[in-house]
Biotite code that builds the C-alpha atoms (Angstrom):
import biotite.structure as struc

atoms = struc.array([
    struc.Atom([139.965, 231.014, 245.264], chain_id="A", res_id=1, res_name="MET", atom_name="CA", element="C"),
    struc.Atom([142.732, 233.301, 246.423], chain_id="A", res_id=2, res_name="HIS", atom_name="CA", element="C"),
    struc.Atom([140.364, 236.203, 246.532], chain_id="A", res_id=3, res_name="GLN", atom_name="CA", element="C"),
    struc.Atom([137.840, 234.335, 248.600], chain_id="A", res_id=4, res_name="PHE", atom_name="CA", element="C"),
    struc.Atom([140.445, 233.128, 250.929], chain_id="A", res_id=5, res_name="LEU", atom_name="CA", element="C"),
    struc.Atom([141.864, 236.644, 251.368], chain_id="A", res_id=6, res_name="ALA", atom_name="CA", element="C"),
    struc.Atom([138.229, 237.885, 252.138], chain_id="A", res_id=7, res_name="SER", atom_name="CA", element="C"),
    struc.Atom([137.939, 235.596, 255.222], chain_id="A", res_id=8, res_name="LEU", atom_name="CA", element="C"),
    struc.Atom([138.266, 237.687, 258.526], chain_id="A", res_id=9, res_name="PRO", atom_name="CA", element="C"),
    struc.Atom([141.738, 237.033, 259.735], chain_id="A", res_id=10, res_name="PRO", atom_name="CA", element="C"),
    struc.Atom([140.918, 237.106, 263.502], chain_id="A", res_id=11, res_name="ASP", atom_name="CA", element="C"),
    struc.Atom([138.582, 234.200, 262.898], chain_id="A", res_id=12, res_name="GLU", atom_name="CA", element="C"),
    struc.Atom([140.113, 232.296, 260.199], chain_id="A", res_id=13, res_name="SER", atom_name="CA", element="C"),
    struc.Atom([143.529, 230.710, 259.372], chain_id="A", res_id=14, res_name="ALA", atom_name="CA", element="C"),
    struc.Atom([143.962, 229.906, 255.706], chain_id="A", res_id=15, res_name="VAL", atom_name="CA", element="C"),
    struc.Atom([146.004, 227.346, 253.921], chain_id="A", res_id=16, res_name="ALA", atom_name="CA", element="C"),
    struc.Atom([145.966, 226.390, 250.151], chain_id="A", res_id=17, res_name="ALA", atom_name="CA", element="C"),
    struc.Atom([147.731, 223.637, 248.222], chain_id="A", res_id=18, res_name="THR", atom_name="CA", element="C"),
    struc.Atom([147.808, 222.946, 244.519], chain_id="A", res_id=19, res_name="GLY", atom_name="CA", element="C"),
    struc.Atom([147.576, 219.413, 243.252], chain_id="A", res_id=20, res_name="TRP", atom_name="CA", element="C"),
    struc.Atom([149.203, 217.939, 240.186], chain_id="A", res_id=21, res_name="SER", atom_name="CA", element="C"),
    struc.Atom([149.904, 214.534, 238.814], chain_id="A", res_id=22, res_name="LEU", atom_name="CA", element="C"),
    struc.Atom([152.814, 214.158, 240.993], chain_id="A", res_id=23, res_name="LEU", atom_name="CA", element="C"),
    struc.Atom([151.075, 215.147, 244.291], chain_id="A", res_id=24, res_name="THR", atom_name="CA", element="C"),
    struc.Atom([151.199, 212.295, 246.769], chain_id="A", res_id=25, res_name="THR", atom_name="CA", element="C"),
    struc.Atom([149.499, 211.627, 250.340], chain_id="A", res_id=26, res_name="PRO", atom_name="CA", element="C"),
    struc.Atom([152.875, 212.747, 251.821], chain_id="A", res_id=27, res_name="ALA", atom_name="CA", element="C"),
    struc.Atom([152.567, 216.099, 250.063], chain_id="A", res_id=28, res_name="GLY", atom_name="CA", element="C"),
    struc.Atom([149.072, 216.549, 251.309], chain_id="A", res_id=29, res_name="LEU", atom_name="CA", element="C"),
    struc.Atom([150.232, 215.687, 254.865], chain_id="A", res_id=30, res_name="GLN", atom_name="CA", element="C"),
    struc.Atom([153.109, 218.226, 254.553], chain_id="A", res_id=31, res_name="ALA", atom_name="CA", element="C"),
    struc.Atom([150.843, 220.924, 253.499], chain_id="A", res_id=32, res_name="ALA", atom_name="CA", element="C"),
    struc.Atom([148.420, 220.122, 256.388], chain_id="A", res_id=33, res_name="LEU", atom_name="CA", element="C"),
    struc.Atom([151.313, 219.906, 258.885], chain_id="A", res_id=34, res_name="ASP", atom_name="CA", element="C"),
    struc.Atom([152.357, 223.391, 257.876], chain_id="A", res_id=35, res_name="ALA", atom_name="CA", element="C"),
    struc.Atom([148.963, 224.778, 258.576], chain_id="A", res_id=36, res_name="ALA", atom_name="CA", element="C"),
    struc.Atom([148.314, 223.301, 262.086], chain_id="A", res_id=37, res_name="VAL", atom_name="CA", element="C"),
    struc.Atom([149.782, 223.081, 265.346], chain_id="A", res_id=38, res_name="THR", atom_name="CA", element="C"),
    struc.Atom([149.712, 220.463, 268.149], chain_id="A", res_id=39, res_name="LYS", atom_name="CA", element="C"),
    struc.Atom([147.002, 221.326, 270.696], chain_id="A", res_id=40, res_name="ARG", atom_name="CA", element="C"),
    struc.Atom([147.231, 218.308, 273.074], chain_id="A", res_id=41, res_name="GLN", atom_name="CA", element="C"),
    struc.Atom([147.985, 214.510, 272.719], chain_id="A", res_id=42, res_name="GLY", atom_name="CA", element="C"),
    struc.Atom([147.147, 213.608, 269.111], chain_id="A", res_id=43, res_name="ARG", atom_name="CA", element="C"),
    struc.Atom([145.036, 216.687, 268.474], chain_id="A", res_id=44, res_name="THR", atom_name="CA", element="C"),
    struc.Atom([145.990, 219.196, 266.007], chain_id="A", res_id=45, res_name="TYR", atom_name="CA", element="C"),
    struc.Atom([144.309, 222.463, 264.632], chain_id="A", res_id=46, res_name="GLY", atom_name="CA", element="C"),
    struc.Atom([144.782, 226.040, 263.691], chain_id="A", res_id=47, res_name="PRO", atom_name="CA", element="C"),
    struc.Atom([145.586, 228.418, 266.498], chain_id="A", res_id=48, res_name="PRO", atom_name="CA", element="C"),
    struc.Atom([142.938, 228.556, 269.135], chain_id="A", res_id=49, res_name="PRO", atom_name="CA", element="C"),
    struc.Atom([139.893, 230.617, 268.434], chain_id="A", res_id=50, res_name="GLY", atom_name="CA", element="C"),
    struc.Atom([140.397, 230.147, 264.651], chain_id="A", res_id=51, res_name="LYS", atom_name="CA", element="C"),
    struc.Atom([138.944, 227.864, 261.959], chain_id="A", res_id=52, res_name="THR", atom_name="CA", element="C"),
    struc.Atom([141.295, 226.636, 259.359], chain_id="A", res_id=53, res_name="LEU", atom_name="CA", element="C"),
    struc.Atom([140.012, 226.927, 255.762], chain_id="A", res_id=54, res_name="THR", atom_name="CA", element="C"),
    struc.Atom([142.115, 224.408, 253.854], chain_id="A", res_id=55, res_name="PHE", atom_name="CA", element="C"),
    struc.Atom([141.768, 224.952, 250.065], chain_id="A", res_id=56, res_name="ALA", atom_name="CA", element="C"),
    struc.Atom([142.715, 222.169, 247.568], chain_id="A", res_id=57, res_name="VAL", atom_name="CA", element="C"),
    struc.Atom([143.191, 223.300, 243.930], chain_id="A", res_id=58, res_name="ASP", atom_name="CA", element="C"),
    struc.Atom([142.546, 220.703, 241.238], chain_id="A", res_id=59, res_name="ASP", atom_name="CA", element="C"),
    struc.Atom([141.717, 217.719, 243.518], chain_id="A", res_id=60, res_name="ALA", atom_name="CA", element="C"),
    struc.Atom([141.250, 215.582, 240.476], chain_id="A", res_id=61, res_name="GLY", atom_name="CA", element="C"),
    struc.Atom([144.881, 215.882, 239.317], chain_id="A", res_id=62, res_name="ALA", atom_name="CA", element="C"),
    struc.Atom([146.725, 213.181, 241.402], chain_id="A", res_id=63, res_name="PRO", atom_name="CA", element="C"),
    struc.Atom([147.714, 210.008, 239.672], chain_id="A", res_id=64, res_name="ALA", atom_name="CA", element="C"),
    struc.Atom([145.610, 206.912, 239.818], chain_id="A", res_id=65, res_name="VAL", atom_name="CA", element="C"),
    struc.Atom([147.350, 203.569, 240.643], chain_id="A", res_id=66, res_name="ASN", atom_name="CA", element="C"),
    struc.Atom([146.961, 200.167, 238.908], chain_id="A", res_id=67, res_name="GLU", atom_name="CA", element="C"),
    struc.Atom([143.986, 199.397, 241.085], chain_id="A", res_id=68, res_name="TRP", atom_name="CA", element="C"),
    struc.Atom([142.113, 202.465, 240.039], chain_id="A", res_id=69, res_name="GLY", atom_name="CA", element="C"),
    struc.Atom([142.575, 204.194, 243.406], chain_id="A", res_id=70, res_name="ASP", atom_name="CA", element="C"),
    struc.Atom([143.875, 207.674, 244.035], chain_id="A", res_id=71, res_name="CYS", atom_name="CA", element="C"),
    struc.Atom([145.658, 207.577, 247.325], chain_id="A", res_id=72, res_name="PRO", atom_name="CA", element="C"),
    struc.Atom([145.983, 211.243, 247.603], chain_id="A", res_id=73, res_name="THR", atom_name="CA", element="C"),
    struc.Atom([142.233, 211.854, 247.142], chain_id="A", res_id=74, res_name="ALA", atom_name="CA", element="C"),
    struc.Atom([141.678, 208.951, 249.669], chain_id="A", res_id=75, res_name="GLU", atom_name="CA", element="C"),
    struc.Atom([143.831, 210.810, 252.254], chain_id="A", res_id=76, res_name="ALA", atom_name="CA", element="C"),
    struc.Atom([141.751, 213.992, 251.658], chain_id="A", res_id=77, res_name="LEU", atom_name="CA", element="C"),
    struc.Atom([138.596, 211.927, 252.024], chain_id="A", res_id=78, res_name="ARG", atom_name="CA", element="C"),
    struc.Atom([139.785, 210.455, 255.252], chain_id="A", res_id=79, res_name="GLN", atom_name="CA", element="C"),
    struc.Atom([140.591, 213.942, 256.608], chain_id="A", res_id=80, res_name="LEU", atom_name="CA", element="C"),
    struc.Atom([137.116, 215.223, 255.757], chain_id="A", res_id=81, res_name="LEU", atom_name="CA", element="C"),
    struc.Atom([134.983, 212.304, 256.776], chain_id="A", res_id=82, res_name="GLU", atom_name="CA", element="C"),
    struc.Atom([137.001, 210.925, 259.529], chain_id="A", res_id=83, res_name="GLY", atom_name="CA", element="C"),
    struc.Atom([138.045, 214.130, 261.180], chain_id="A", res_id=84, res_name="GLY", atom_name="CA", element="C"),
    struc.Atom([141.764, 213.249, 261.094], chain_id="A", res_id=85, res_name="GLY", atom_name="CA", element="C"),
    struc.Atom([144.530, 211.505, 259.272], chain_id="A", res_id=86, res_name="SER", atom_name="CA", element="C"),
    struc.Atom([146.945, 208.744, 259.804], chain_id="A", res_id=87, res_name="TYR", atom_name="CA", element="C"),
    struc.Atom([150.617, 209.704, 259.990], chain_id="A", res_id=88, res_name="THR", atom_name="CA", element="C"),
    struc.Atom([152.837, 208.688, 257.083], chain_id="A", res_id=89, res_name="ILE", atom_name="CA", element="C"),
    struc.Atom([155.955, 209.525, 258.938], chain_id="A", res_id=90, res_name="THR", atom_name="CA", element="C"),
    struc.Atom([157.181, 207.781, 262.128], chain_id="A", res_id=91, res_name="LYS", atom_name="CA", element="C"),
    struc.Atom([155.308, 206.809, 264.240], chain_id="A", res_id=92, res_name="PRO", atom_name="CA", element="C"),
    struc.Atom([153.649, 205.346, 261.197], chain_id="A", res_id=93, res_name="VAL", atom_name="CA", element="C"),
    struc.Atom([149.797, 204.675, 261.466], chain_id="A", res_id=94, res_name="GLY", atom_name="CA", element="C"),
    struc.Atom([149.143, 207.014, 264.492], chain_id="A", res_id=95, res_name="ASP", atom_name="CA", element="C"),
    struc.Atom([145.718, 208.634, 264.055], chain_id="A", res_id=96, res_name="LEU", atom_name="CA", element="C"),
    struc.Atom([145.832, 212.287, 264.494], chain_id="A", res_id=97, res_name="ARG", atom_name="CA", element="C"),
    struc.Atom([142.549, 214.339, 265.106], chain_id="A", res_id=98, res_name="SER", atom_name="CA", element="C"),
    struc.Atom([142.335, 217.560, 263.170], chain_id="A", res_id=99, res_name="ILE", atom_name="CA", element="C"),
    struc.Atom([140.006, 220.046, 264.675], chain_id="A", res_id=100, res_name="VAL", atom_name="CA", element="C"),
    struc.Atom([138.410, 223.233, 263.511], chain_id="A", res_id=101, res_name="ASP", atom_name="CA", element="C"),
    struc.Atom([139.092, 222.663, 259.814], chain_id="A", res_id=102, res_name="ILE", atom_name="CA", element="C"),
    struc.Atom([136.906, 222.972, 256.844], chain_id="A", res_id=103, res_name="ARG", atom_name="CA", element="C"),
])
């Protein structure tokens, strides 16, 4: 994975990677994502202008499953991929942030 990420053209791509374990939480996912994006305008975030962020997740099946059979960390990632953004976990709680130019 690291070889592939290193092969991406640096003038077109920003790269971020996170490794998941049994202890990974949605807050950990949000912290890794927040470290890789910057605020563009309003509630829109993304990599530096003119670049596409490649956000790699190692071992996405590792986080814990709760008593209802859900995996909140995987659901937060699904929301990011399908919905194009994420709800904030920190204050103000529940604000929808749009994440652009991410794959």
